[in-house]
Every structure is written in C-alpha cells, then in structure tokens.
Backbone atoms as SQL, in Angstrom:
CREATE TABLE atoms (id INTEGER PRIMARY KEY, chain TEXT, resi INTEGER, resn TEXT, atom TEXT, x REAL, y REAL, z REAL);
INSERT INTO atoms VALUES
  (1, 'A', 1, 'MET', 'N', -11.793, -37.559, -17.045),
  (2, 'A', 1, 'MET', 'CA', -11.591, -37.470, -15.534),
  (3, 'A', 1, 'MET', 'C', -9.997, -36.768, -17.229),
  (4, 'A', 2, 'LYS', 'N', -10.425, -35.103, -16.840),
  (5, 'A', 2, 'LYS', 'CA', -9.341, -33.706, -17.932),
  (6, 'A', 2, 'LYS', 'C', -8.488, -34.330, -18.127),
  (7, 'A', 3, 'HIS', 'N', -7.422, -34.318, -16.740),
  (8, 'A', 3, 'HIS', 'CA', -6.054, -35.456, -17.605),
  (9, 'A', 3, 'HIS', 'C', -6.868, -36.836, -17.331),
  (10, 'A', 4, 'ASN', 'N', -5.939, -37.476, -18.432),
  (11, 'A', 4, 'ASN', 'CA', -6.278, -39.541, -18.452),
  (12, 'A', 4, 'ASN', 'C', -5.523, -39.021, -19.981),
  (13, 'A', 5, 'LYS', 'N', -4.706, -40.143, -20.024),
  (14, 'A', 5, 'LYS', 'CA', -4.126, -40.798, -21.045),
  (15, 'A', 5, 'LYS', 'C', -3.276, -40.144, -21.387),
  (16, 'A', 6, 'GLU', 'N', -2.973, -39.999, -23.228),
  (17, 'A', 6, 'GLU', 'CA', -1.961, -39.104, -23.216),
  (18, 'A', 6, 'GLU', 'C', -1.749, -37.335, -22.708),
  (19, 'A', 7, 'LYS', 'N', -3.322, -37.572, -21.850),
  (20, 'A', 7, 'LYS', 'CA', -2.991, -35.569, -21.292),
  (21, 'A', 7, 'LYS', 'C', -2.993, -35.782, -19.894),
  (22, 'A', 8, 'SER', 'N', -2.564, -36.765, -18.810),
  (23, 'A', 8, 'SER', 'CA', -2.438, -37.267, -17.645),
  (24, 'A', 8, 'SER', 'C', -1.725, -37.020, -16.840),
  (25, 'A', 9, 'LEU', 'N', -1.838, -36.307, -15.667),
  (26, 'A', 9, 'LEU', 'CA', -0.579, -36.150, -14.733),
  (27, 'A', 9, 'LEU', 'C', 0.235, -36.697, -14.573),
  (28, 'A', 10, 'CYS', 'N', 1.397, -36.055, -14.049),
  (29, 'A', 10, 'CYS', 'CA', 2.231, -36.851, -12.843),
  (30, 'A', 10, 'CYS', 'C', 1.676, -37.074, -11.465),
  (31, 'A', 11, 'CYS', 'N', 2.106, -37.672, -10.803),
  (32, 'A', 11, 'CYS', 'CA', 1.462, -37.972, -9.851),
  (33, 'A', 11, 'CYS', 'C', 1.761, -36.693, -8.212),
  (34, 'A', 12, 'GLY', 'N', 2.501, -36.365, -8.424),
  (35, 'A', 12, 'GLY', 'CA', 3.354, -35.899, -7.593),
  (36, 'A', 12, 'GLY', 'C', 4.225, -36.382, -7.006),
  (37, 'A', 13, 'ALA', 'N', 4.669, -38.040, -7.359),
  (38, 'A', 13, 'ALA', 'CA', 5.841, -38.491, -6.055),
  (39, 'A', 13, 'ALA', 'C', 6.990, -38.001, -6.806),
  (40, 'A', 14, 'PRO', 'N', 7.668, -37.771, -7.894),
  (41, 'A', 14, 'PRO', 'CA', 8.781, -36.803, -8.582),
  (42, 'A', 14, 'PRO', 'C', 9.698, -36.145, -7.197),
  (43, 'A', 15, 'VAL', 'N', 8.659, -35.542, -6.985),
  (44, 'A', 15, 'VAL', 'CA', 9.086, -33.650, -6.174),
  (45, 'A', 15, 'VAL', 'C', 8.060, -33.570, -4.656),
  (46, 'A', 16, 'SER', 'N', 7.614, -35.174, -4.455),
  (47, 'A', 16, 'SER', 'CA', 7.322, -35.267, -3.066),
  (48, 'A', 16, 'SER', 'C', 8.635, -35.172, -2.056),
  (49, 'A', 17, 'MET', 'N', 9.286, -36.172, -2.011),
  (50, 'A', 17, 'MET', 'CA', 10.890, -35.142, -1.763),
  (51, 'A', 17, 'MET', 'C', 11.470, -33.192, -1.224),
  (52, 'A', 18, 'LEU', 'N', 10.827, -33.034, -2.231),
  (53, 'A', 18, 'LEU', 'CA', 12.114, -31.527, -2.004),
  (54, 'A', 18, 'LEU', 'C', 10.590, -30.932, -1.985),
  (55, 'A', 19, 'ASN', 'N', 9.313, -31.338, -2.181),
  (56, 'A', 19, 'ASN', 'CA', 8.631, -30.325, -3.010),
  (57, 'A', 19, 'ASN', 'C', 6.907, -30.632, -1.988),
  (58, 'A', 20, 'ARG', 'N', 7.390, -30.942, -0.995),
  (59, 'A', 20, 'ARG', 'CA', 5.547, -31.466, 0.048),
  (60, 'A', 20, 'ARG', 'C', 4.390, -31.365, -0.606),
  (61, 'A', 21, 'PRO', 'N', 4.447, -29.269, -0.211),
  (62, 'A', 21, 'PRO', 'CA', 3.263, -28.973, -1.207),
  (63, 'A', 21, 'PRO', 'C', 2.666, -28.813, -2.291),
  (64, 'A', 22, 'LEU', 'N', 3.820, -28.983, -3.035),
  (65, 'A', 22, 'LEU', 'CA', 2.826, -29.185, -4.721),
  (66, 'A', 22, 'LEU', 'C', 2.612, -29.938, -4.714),
  (67, 'A', 23, 'ALA', 'N', 3.155, -31.472, -3.996),
  (68, 'A', 23, 'ALA', 'CA', 3.394, -32.744, -4.647),
  (69, 'A', 23, 'ALA', 'C', 1.366, -33.260, -4.479),
  (70, 'A', 24, 'THR', 'N', 1.515, -32.770, -2.752),
  (71, 'A', 24, 'THR', 'CA', -0.188, -32.928, -2.542),
  (72, 'A', 24, 'THR', 'C', -1.161, -32.082, -3.161),
  (73, 'A', 25, 'GLU', 'N', -0.425, -30.907, -3.750),
  (74, 'A', 25, 'GLU', 'CA', -1.501, -30.159, -4.398),
  (75, 'A', 25, 'GLU', 'C', -1.894, -31.147, -5.937),
  (76, 'A', 26, 'ILE', 'N', -0.971, -31.790, -6.129),
  (77, 'A', 26, 'ILE', 'CA', -1.242, -32.574, -7.650),
  (78, 'A', 26, 'ILE', 'C', -1.915, -33.462, -7.145),
  (79, 'A', 27, 'ALA', 'N', -1.603, -34.621, -6.340),
  (80, 'A', 27, 'ALA', 'CA', -2.827, -35.346, -5.434),
  (81, 'A', 27, 'ALA', 'C', -3.583, -35.037, -5.873),
  (82, 'A', 28, 'GLU', 'N', -3.687, -34.422, -4.574),
  (83, 'A', 28, 'GLU', 'CA', -5.310, -33.948, -4.857),
  (84, 'A', 28, 'GLU', 'C', -6.348, -33.018, -6.154),
  (85, 'A', 29, 'LYS', 'N', -5.456, -32.673, -7.315),
  (86, 'A', 29, 'LYS', 'CA', -5.618, -31.995, -8.223),
  (87, 'A', 29, 'LYS', 'C', -6.213, -33.372, -9.114),
  (88, 'A', 30, 'LYS', 'N', -5.202, -34.671, -8.899),
  (89, 'A', 30, 'LYS', 'CA', -6.005, -35.898, -9.652),
  (90, 'A', 30, 'LYS', 'C', -7.412, -36.470, -8.683),
  (91, 'A', 31, 'MET', 'N', -7.068, -36.166, -7.891),
  (92, 'A', 31, 'MET', 'CA', -8.410, -37.097, -6.925),
  (93, 'A', 31, 'MET', 'C', -9.547, -36.423, -6.638),
  (94, 'A', 32, 'SER', 'N', -9.294, -34.877, -6.935),
  (95, 'A', 32, 'SER', 'CA', -10.968, -34.115, -7.489),
  (96, 'A', 32, 'SER', 'C', -11.294, -34.568, -8.323),
  (97, 'A', 33, 'GLU', 'N', -10.672, -34.377, -9.128),
  (98, 'A', 33, 'GLU', 'CA', -10.808, -35.058, -11.017),
  (99, 'A', 33, 'GLU', 'C', -11.734, -36.617, -10.341),
  (100, 'A', 34, 'ALA', 'N', -11.309, -37.476, -9.672),
  (101, 'A', 34, 'ALA', 'CA', -11.345, -38.604, -10.229),
  (102, 'A', 34, 'ALA', 'C', -12.712, -38.900, -9.054),
  (103, 'A', 35, 'GLU', 'N', -12.994, -37.860, -7.892),
  (104, 'A', 35, 'GLU', 'CA', -14.010, -37.430, -7.781),
  (105, 'A', 35, 'GLU', 'C', -15.867, -37.188, -8.563),
  (106, 'A', 36, 'LYS', 'N', -14.525, -36.234, -8.933),
  (107, 'A', 36, 'LYS', 'CA', -15.906, -35.857, -10.363),
  (108, 'A', 36, 'LYS', 'C', -16.759, -36.500, -11.649),
  (109, 'A', 37, 'VAL', 'N', -15.718, -37.432, -11.596),
  (110, 'A', 37, 'VAL', 'CA', -16.246, -38.261, -12.507),
  (111, 'A', 37, 'VAL', 'C', -16.790, -39.891, -11.794),
  (112, 'A', 38, 'ASN', 'N', -17.154, -39.055, -10.710),
  (113, 'A', 38, 'ASN', 'CA', -17.872, -40.538, -9.977),
  (114, 'A', 38, 'ASN', 'C', -16.699, -41.772, -9.630),
  (115, 'A', 39, 'ALA', 'N', -15.449, -42.032, -10.237),
  (116, 'A', 39, 'ALA', 'CA', -14.266, -43.586, -9.710),
  (117, 'A', 39, 'ALA', 'C', -14.513, -44.170, -8.208),
  (118, 'A', 40, 'ASP', 'N', -14.428, -45.067, -8.840),
  (119, 'A', 40, 'ASP', 'CA', -14.376, -46.421, -7.671),
  (120, 'A', 40, 'ASP', 'C', -14.233, -47.234, -7.476),
  (121, 'A', 41, 'ALA', 'N', -12.433, -46.558, -8.286),
  (122, 'A', 41, 'ALA', 'CA', -11.418, -47.544, -8.552),
  (123, 'A', 41, 'ALA', 'C', -10.565, -46.943, -9.582),
  (124, 'A', 42, 'MET', 'N', -9.381, -46.628, -9.135),
  (125, 'A', 42, 'MET', 'CA', -7.903, -46.167, -9.802),
  (126, 'A', 42, 'MET', 'C', -6.726, -47.403, -10.429),
  (127, 'A', 43, 'ALA', 'N', -6.464, -46.984, -10.584),
  (128, 'A', 43, 'ALA', 'CA', -5.447, -48.551, -11.405),
  (129, 'A', 43, 'ALA', 'C', -3.706, -47.898, -12.187),
  (130, 'A', 44, 'PHE', 'N', -3.107, -48.105, -11.144),
  (131, 'A', 44, 'PHE', 'CA', -1.700, -47.446, -11.006),
  (132, 'A', 44, 'PHE', 'C', -0.411, -48.288, -11.722),
  (133, 'A', 45, 'ILE', 'N', 0.657, -47.543, -12.617),
  (134, 'A', 45, 'ILE', 'CA', 1.617, -48.522, -12.991),
  (135, 'A', 45, 'ILE', 'C', 1.987, -48.399, -12.340),
  (136, 'A', 46, 'CYS', 'N', 2.663, -47.199, -11.617),
  (137, 'A', 46, 'CYS', 'CA', 3.837, -46.899, -11.407),
  (138, 'A', 46, 'CYS', 'C', 4.078, -47.128, -9.130),
  (139, 'A', 47, 'THR', 'N', 5.177, -47.338, -9.145),
  (140, 'A', 47, 'THR', 'CA', 4.837, -47.463, -8.420),
  (141, 'A', 47, 'THR', 'C', 4.858, -45.766, -7.062),
  (142, 'A', 48, 'GLY', 'N', 5.245, -45.300, -7.849),
  (143, 'A', 48, 'GLY', 'CA', 5.443, -43.564, -7.838),
  (144, 'A', 48, 'GLY', 'C', 4.429, -43.517, -6.883),
  (145, 'A', 49, 'CYS', 'N', 3.588, -43.259, -7.997),
  (146, 'A', 49, 'CYS', 'CA', 1.674, -43.059, -8.622),
  (147, 'A', 49, 'CYS', 'C', 1.220, -43.820, -7.159),
  (148, 'A', 50, 'LEU', 'N', 1.359, -45.597, -7.136),
  (149, 'A', 50, 'LEU', 'CA', 0.236, -46.180, -5.628),
  (150, 'A', 50, 'LEU', 'C', 0.943, -45.431, -4.619),
  (151, 'A', 51, 'SER', 'N', 1.795, -45.010, -4.666),
  (152, 'A', 51, 'SER', 'CA', 2.198, -44.638, -3.115),
  (153, 'A', 51, 'SER', 'C', 1.539, -43.355, -2.626),
  (154, 'A', 52, 'THR', 'N', 1.839, -42.909, -3.804),
  (155, 'A', 52, 'THR', 'CA', 0.942, -41.348, -3.305),
  (156, 'A', 52, 'THR', 'C', 0.016, -41.387, -3.394),
  (157, 'A', 53, 'LEU', 'N', -0.923, -41.517, -4.335),
  (158, 'A', 53, 'LEU', 'CA', -2.491, -41.971, -4.436),
  (159, 'A', 53, 'LEU', 'C', -3.127, -42.291, -3.993),
  (160, 'A', 54, 'SER', 'N', -2.557, -43.297, -3.520),
  (161, 'A', 54, 'SER', 'CA', -3.439, -44.639, -3.249),
  (162, 'A', 54, 'SER', 'C', -4.090, -44.687, -1.281),
  (163, 'A', 55, 'ARG', 'N', -3.247, -43.706, -0.533),
  (164, 'A', 55, 'ARG', 'CA', -3.597, -42.649, 0.485),
  (165, 'A', 55, 'ARG', 'C', -4.905, -41.693, 0.482),
  (166, 'A', 56, 'TYR', 'N', -4.325, -40.966, -0.696),
  (167, 'A', 56, 'TYR', 'CA', -5.911, -40.289, -1.198),
  (168, 'A', 56, 'TYR', 'C', -6.973, -40.549, -1.531),
  (169, 'A', 57, 'ALA', 'N', -6.794, -42.244, -1.872),
  (170, 'A', 57, 'ALA', 'CA', -7.834, -42.679, -2.509),
  (171, 'A', 57, 'ALA', 'C', -8.651, -43.818, -1.688),
  (172, 'A', 58, 'THR', 'N', -7.839, -44.375, -1.054),
  (173, 'A', 58, 'THR', 'CA', -8.780, -44.771, 0.383),
  (174, 'A', 58, 'THR', 'C', -9.434, -43.537, 1.040),
  (175, 'A', 59, 'GLU', 'N', -8.852, -42.367, 1.799),
  (176, 'A', 59, 'GLU', 'CA', -9.195, -41.336, 2.227),
  (177, 'A', 59, 'GLU', 'C', -11.192, -41.113, 1.766),
  (178, 'A', 60, 'ARG', 'N', -11.106, -41.333, -0.344),
  (179, 'A', 60, 'ARG', 'CA', -12.003, -40.756, -0.573),
  (180, 'A', 60, 'ARG', 'C', -13.023, -42.209, -0.711),
  (181, 'A', 61, 'ASN', 'N', -12.447, -43.086, -0.342),
  (182, 'A', 61, 'ASN', 'CA', -13.208, -44.761, -0.409),
  (183, 'A', 61, 'ASN', 'C', -13.322, -44.647, -1.705),
  (184, 'A', 62, 'ILE', 'N', -12.118, -44.414, -3.027),
  (185, 'A', 62, 'ILE', 'CA', -12.081, -45.164, -3.962),
  (186, 'A', 62, 'ILE', 'C', -10.569, -46.507, -3.758),
  (187, 'A', 63, 'LYS', 'N', -11.481, -46.880, -4.869),
  (188, 'A', 63, 'LYS', 'CA', -10.299, -48.454, -4.450),
  (189, 'A', 63, 'LYS', 'C', -9.004, -48.196, -4.737),
  (190, 'A', 64, 'SER', 'N', -7.726, -49.339, -5.416),
  (191, 'A', 64, 'SER', 'CA', -7.017, -48.389, -5.576),
  (192, 'A', 64, 'SER', 'C', -5.630, -50.338, -5.751),
  (193, 'A', 65, 'TYR', 'N', -5.472, -49.878, -6.979),
  (194, 'A', 65, 'TYR', 'CA', -4.771, -52.081, -7.392),
  (195, 'A', 65, 'TYR', 'C', -3.648, -51.042, -8.324),
  (196, 'A', 66, 'TYR', 'N', -2.505, -52.124, -7.927),
  (197, 'A', 66, 'TYR', 'CA', -1.791, -51.918, -9.345),
  (198, 'A', 66, 'TYR', 'C', -0.923, -52.776, -9.996),
  (199, 'A', 67, 'ILE', 'N', -1.080, -52.198, -10.899),
  (200, 'A', 67, 'ILE', 'CA', -0.718, -53.122, -12.260),
  (201, 'A', 67, 'ILE', 'C', -0.982, -54.768, -12.376),
  (202, 'A', 68, 'THR', 'N', -0.231, -55.318, -11.776),
  (203, 'A', 68, 'THR', 'CA', -0.437, -56.531, -11.191),
  (204, 'A', 68, 'THR', 'C', -1.436, -57.168, -10.799),
  (205, 'A', 69, 'GLU', 'N', -1.804, -56.522, -9.688),
  (206, 'A', 69, 'GLU', 'CA', -3.050, -56.727, -8.871),
  (207, 'A', 69, 'GLU', 'C', -4.509, -57.522, -9.795),
  (208, 'A', 70, 'LEU', 'N', -4.137, -55.958, -11.041),
  (209, 'A', 70, 'LEU', 'CA', -5.903, -56.392, -11.355),
  (210, 'A', 70, 'LEU', 'C', -5.179, -57.806, -12.964),
  (211, 'A', 71, 'ALA', 'N', -3.496, -57.853, -13.420),
  (212, 'A', 71, 'ALA', 'CA', -3.473, -58.678, -13.967),
  (213, 'A', 71, 'ALA', 'C', -4.648, -60.369, -13.088),
  (214, 'A', 72, 'GLN', 'N', -3.350, -60.821, -11.876),
  (215, 'A', 72, 'GLN', 'CA', -4.108, -61.730, -11.033),
  (216, 'A', 72, 'GLN', 'C', -5.550, -61.455, -11.434),
  (217, 'A', 73, 'MET', 'N', -6.304, -60.392, -10.960),
  (218, 'A', 73, 'MET', 'CA', -7.644, -60.367, -11.271),
  (219, 'A', 73, 'MET', 'C', -7.933, -60.930, -12.502),
  (220, 'A', 74, 'ALA', 'N', -7.189, -60.811, -12.993),
  (221, 'A', 74, 'ALA', 'CA', -8.778, -61.341, -15.007),
  (222, 'A', 74, 'ALA', 'C', -7.811, -62.925, -15.267),
  (223, 'A', 75, 'ILE', 'N', -7.080, -63.533, -14.030),
  (224, 'A', 75, 'ILE', 'CA', -6.959, -64.786, -14.932),
  (225, 'A', 75, 'ILE', 'C', -7.942, -65.061, -13.475),
  (226, 'A', 76, 'GLY', 'N', -8.144, -64.765, -12.765),
  (227, 'A', 76, 'GLY', 'CA', -8.586, -65.191, -12.005),
  (228, 'A', 76, 'GLY', 'C', -8.649, -65.468, -9.990),
  (229, 'A', 77, 'GLU', 'N', -7.395, -65.691, -10.397),
  (230, 'A', 77, 'GLU', 'CA', -6.191, -65.076, -8.983),
  (231, 'A', 77, 'GLU', 'C', -6.724, -64.126, -7.594),
  (232, 'A', 78, 'THR', 'N', -6.925, -64.226, -7.034),
  (233, 'A', 78, 'THR', 'CA', -6.869, -63.471, -5.127),
  (234, 'A', 78, 'THR', 'C', -5.029, -62.609, -5.507),
  (235, 'A', 79, 'PRO', 'N', -5.473, -60.941, -5.307),
  (236, 'A', 79, 'PRO', 'CA', -4.434, -60.235, -5.759),
  (237, 'A', 79, 'PRO', 'C', -3.255, -61.136, -4.106),
  (238, 'A', 80, 'SER', 'N', -2.320, -60.694, -4.152),
  (239, 'A', 80, 'SER', 'CA', -1.619, -61.622, -2.237),
  (240, 'A', 80, 'SER', 'C', -0.464, -60.937, -2.045),
  (241, 'A', 81, 'LEU', 'N', 0.121, -59.993, -2.620),
  (242, 'A', 81, 'LEU', 'CA', 0.380, -58.459, -2.701),
  (243, 'A', 81, 'LEU', 'C', -0.016, -57.584, -2.067),
  (244, 'A', 82, 'LYS', 'N', -1.187, -57.239, -1.744),
  (245, 'A', 82, 'LYS', 'CA', -1.889, -56.480, -1.184),
  (246, 'A', 82, 'LYS', 'C', -0.783, -54.949, -1.141),
  (247, 'A', 83, 'VAL', 'N', -1.029, -54.800, -2.248),
  (248, 'A', 83, 'VAL', 'CA', 0.165, -53.425, -2.306),
  (249, 'A', 83, 'VAL', 'C', -0.561, -51.975, -1.745),
  (250, 'A', 84, 'PRO', 'N', -2.064, -51.282, -2.055),
  (251, 'A', 84, 'PRO', 'CA', -2.412, -50.293, -1.244),
  (252, 'A', 84, 'PRO', 'C', -2.373, -50.363, -0.130),
  (253, 'A', 85, 'GLU', 'N', -2.075, -51.427, 0.793),
  (254, 'A', 85, 'GLU', 'CA', -2.673, -51.700, 2.272),
  (255, 'A', 85, 'GLU', 'C', -0.706, -51.311, 2.872),
  (256, 'A', 86, 'ASN', 'N', 0.045, -51.944, 1.503),
  (257, 'A', 86, 'ASN', 'CA', 1.177, -51.841, 2.431),
  (258, 'A', 86, 'ASN', 'C', 1.460, -50.457, 2.289),
  (259, 'A', 87, 'THR', 'N', 1.064, -49.557, 1.582),
  (260, 'A', 87, 'THR', 'CA', 2.517, -48.252, 1.059),
  (261, 'A', 87, 'THR', 'C', 3.292, -47.670, 2.173),
  (262, 'A', 88, 'LYS', 'N', 2.080, -47.233, 2.800),
  (263, 'A', 88, 'LYS', 'CA', 2.935, -46.851, 4.944),
  (264, 'A', 88, 'LYS', 'C', 4.541, -47.253, 4.660),
  (265, 'A', 89, 'LYS', 'N', 4.259, -48.882, 4.337),
  (266, 'A', 89, 'LYS', 'CA', 5.666, -49.784, 4.891),
  (267, 'A', 89, 'LYS', 'C', 6.778, -49.434, 3.656),
  (268, 'A', 90, 'ILE', 'N', 6.598, -49.490, 2.444),
  (269, 'A', 90, 'ILE', 'CA', 6.424, -49.135, 1.351),
  (270, 'A', 90, 'ILE', 'C', 7.333, -48.024, 1.231),
  (271, 'A', 91, 'GLN', 'N', 7.113, -46.667, 1.815),
  (272, 'A', 91, 'GLN', 'CA', 6.960, -45.090, 1.169),
  (273, 'A', 91, 'GLN', 'C', 8.406, -45.331, 3.003),
  (274, 'A', 92, 'ARG', 'N', 8.390, -45.950, 3.607),
  (275, 'A', 92, 'ARG', 'CA', 8.959, -45.486, 5.183),
  (276, 'A', 92, 'ARG', 'C', 10.414, -46.073, 4.874),
  (277, 'A', 93, 'HIS', 'N', 11.343, -47.424, 4.206),
  (278, 'A', 93, 'HIS', 'CA', 11.992, -48.321, 3.150),
  (279, 'A', 93, 'HIS', 'C', 12.007, -46.988, 2.265),
  (280, 'A', 94, 'VAL', 'N', 11.794, -46.966, 1.516),
  (281, 'A', 94, 'VAL', 'CA', 11.959, -46.275, 0.694),
  (282, 'A', 94, 'VAL', 'C', 12.758, -44.592, 0.856),
  (283, 'A', 95, 'VAL', 'N', 11.954, -44.005, 1.976),
  (284, 'A', 95, 'VAL', 'CA', 12.777, -42.227, 2.322),
  (285, 'A', 95, 'VAL', 'C', 14.322, -42.820, 3.625),
  (286, 'A', 96, 'LYS', 'N', 13.719, -44.301, 4.244),
  (287, 'A', 96, 'LYS', 'CA', 14.847, -44.255, 4.868),
  (288, 'A', 96, 'LYS', 'C', 16.186, -45.102, 3.183),
  (289, 'A', 97, 'THR', 'N', 16.055, -45.848, 2.587),
  (290, 'A', 97, 'THR', 'CA', 17.042, -45.884, 1.521),
  (291, 'A', 97, 'THR', 'C', 17.190, -45.322, 1.631),
  (292, 'A', 98, 'ILE', 'N', 16.738, -43.793, 1.356),
  (293, 'A', 98, 'ILE', 'CA', 17.311, -42.704, 0.192),
  (294, 'A', 98, 'ILE', 'C', 18.256, -42.214, 0.995),
  (295, 'A', 99, 'SER', 'N', 17.369, -41.630, 2.776),
  (296, 'A', 99, 'SER', 'CA', 18.554, -41.163, 3.043),
  (297, 'A', 99, 'SER', 'C', 19.644, -42.107, 3.533),
  (298, 'A', 100, 'GLU', 'N', 19.831, -42.510, 3.647),
  (299, 'A', 100, 'GLU', 'CA', 21.141, -43.265, 3.672),
  (300, 'A', 100, 'GLU', 'C', 21.925, -43.893, 2.958),
  (301, 'A', 101, 'ASN', 'N', 21.236, -43.175, 1.067),
  (302, 'A', 101, 'ASN', 'CA', 22.377, -43.542, 0.351),
  (303, 'A', 101, 'ASN', 'C', 21.928, -42.677, -0.370),
  (304, 'A', 102, 'PRO', 'N', 22.095, -41.046, -0.732),
  (305, 'A', 102, 'PRO', 'CA', 21.039, -39.974, -1.331),
  (306, 'A', 102, 'PRO', 'C', 21.897, -40.261, -3.117),
  (307, 'A', 103, 'ASN', 'N', 22.760, -41.396, -2.297),
  (308, 'A', 103, 'ASN', 'CA', 23.386, -40.852, -4.054),
  (309, 'A', 103, 'ASN', 'C', 22.491, -42.122, -5.241),
  (310, 'A', 104, 'LEU', 'N', 21.628, -42.819, -4.629),
  (311, 'A', 104, 'LEU', 'CA', 20.918, -43.850, -5.772),
  (312, 'A', 104, 'LEU', 'C', 20.260, -43.018, -6.352),
  (313, 'A', 105, 'LEU', 'N', 19.325, -41.855, -5.883),
  (314, 'A', 105, 'LEU', 'CA', 18.959, -40.561, -6.856),
  (315, 'A', 105, 'LEU', 'C', 19.797, -40.341, -7.950),
  (316, 'A', 106, 'VAL', 'N', 21.163, -39.884, -8.457),
  (317, 'A', 106, 'VAL', 'CA', 22.044, -39.521, -9.010),
  (318, 'A', 106, 'VAL', 'C', 22.491, -40.608, -8.978),
  (319, 'A', 107, 'ASP', 'N', 23.136, -42.190, -8.738),
  (320, 'A', 107, 'ASP', 'CA', 23.957, -42.830, -10.196),
  (321, 'A', 107, 'ASP', 'C', 22.775, -42.923, -10.465),
  (322, 'A', 108, 'ARG', 'N', 23.122, -44.080, -12.035),
  (323, 'A', 108, 'ARG', 'CA', 22.148, -45.328, -13.229),
  (324, 'A', 108, 'ARG', 'C', 22.738, -46.390, -12.610),
  (325, 'A', 109, 'TYR', 'N', 21.916, -47.004, -12.464),
  (326, 'A', 109, 'TYR', 'CA', 21.688, -48.428, -12.481),
  (327, 'A', 109, 'TYR', 'C', 21.350, -49.060, -13.418),
  (328, 'A', 110, 'ILE', 'N', 21.366, -50.857, -13.440),
  (329, 'A', 110, 'ILE', 'CA', 20.974, -51.573, -14.224),
  (330, 'A', 110, 'ILE', 'C', 20.855, -53.395, -13.544),
  (331, 'A', 111, 'ILE', 'N', 20.005, -53.919, -14.486),
  (332, 'A', 111, 'ILE', 'CA', 19.499, -55.054, -13.869),
  (333, 'A', 111, 'ILE', 'C', 20.255, -56.191, -14.585),
  (334, 'A', 112, 'LYS', 'N', 20.929, -56.671, -14.178),
  (335, 'A', 112, 'LYS', 'CA', 22.064, -57.251, -14.905),
  (336, 'A', 112, 'LYS', 'C', 21.564, -59.123, -14.727),
  (337, 'A', 113, 'ASN', 'N', 21.039, -60.163, -15.136),
  (338, 'A', 113, 'ASN', 'CA', 20.967, -61.612, -14.385),
  (339, 'A', 113, 'ASN', 'C', 20.595, -60.687, -13.068),
  (340, 'A', 114, 'GLY', 'N', 19.834, -60.555, -12.856),
  (341, 'A', 114, 'GLY', 'CA', 19.309, -60.460, -11.299),
  (342, 'A', 114, 'GLY', 'C', 19.709, -59.776, -10.624),
  (343, 'A', 115, 'LYS', 'N', 20.919, -58.434, -11.040),
  (344, 'A', 115, 'LYS', 'CA', 21.859, -58.116, -10.509),
  (345, 'A', 115, 'LYS', 'C', 21.795, -56.286, -9.895),
  (346, 'A', 116, 'ILE', 'N', 21.326, -55.935, -9.684),
  (347, 'A', 116, 'ILE', 'CA', 21.459, -54.273, -9.745),
  (348, 'A', 116, 'ILE', 'C', 23.384, -54.131, -9.738),
  (349, 'A', 117, 'ILE', 'N', 23.806, -53.553, -10.915),
  (350, 'A', 117, 'ILE', 'CA', 24.481, -52.891, -11.123),
  (351, 'A', 117, 'ILE', 'C', 24.634, -51.223, -11.495),
  (352, 'A', 118, 'ARG', 'N', 25.500, -50.685, -10.571),
  (353, 'A', 118, 'ARG', 'CA', 25.639, -49.637, -10.856),
  (354, 'A', 118, 'ARG', 'C', 26.462, -48.609, -12.530),
  (355, 'A', 119, 'LEU', 'N', 26.164, -47.772, -13.005),
  (356, 'A', 119, 'LEU', 'CA', 26.807, -47.782, -14.145),
  (357, 'A', 119, 'LEU', 'C', 27.780, -46.630, -14.288);
C-alpha cells in the first residue's frame, strides 16, 4: 500500500461525527489502496480504525482483525471477541454515549486502579 507504516493515513474515524463525507472519502482511499495490492486481510490497533474500516473491508471480502485477535491466533487460540462482527453494535453504543454526554469529547480522563477519573 502506498500509505503505510510511517506514511499511513488516518482512517477518518476522528472526523466521522463532524464530516461524514470526508471520513468516507478517507476510508475509501485506504480501501482502494488495499485492493490495489490484493490484500486479503487488514489488522487494526485502533478501535476507531477497526469500526470505520472493517465494514468497507467486509464489502470487499477483506478480513479484518483487531490486534488482540492476532495475538490470540499467534498463540493458537480462536478469537472470541469477533470484534469486526460487532462493530455496528460498538458504533451505536459510542454514538449514543457521546450524544448523551458530549463533554466526553472535551474533558480529559485517566484510568487509575480500574476506575475512570475525570481530570
């Protein structure tokens, strides 16, 4: 792919709530590059990338994997989360949560001792 590693493009997830056409254009560009190299799978470390791009990948018969699924496969386990299959559910939950709590996008948080703390 032309845009990979240090030259990788953002998936478009950060702008998807504010500018859906731009996010779609970015996602289509990434998927077009994947098709050009005959990719049969894509791996994601970012949940935004996974939720944004896995649908486009599935439409093109390209498998999508989250990094934890690859780790499970590397040690001989079968991934149980099936993250790509659950992206719609994840997206609905994120949109609902942010719609109900818009300050989540403004405020800063940390996780300490298993608890979410607003800074």
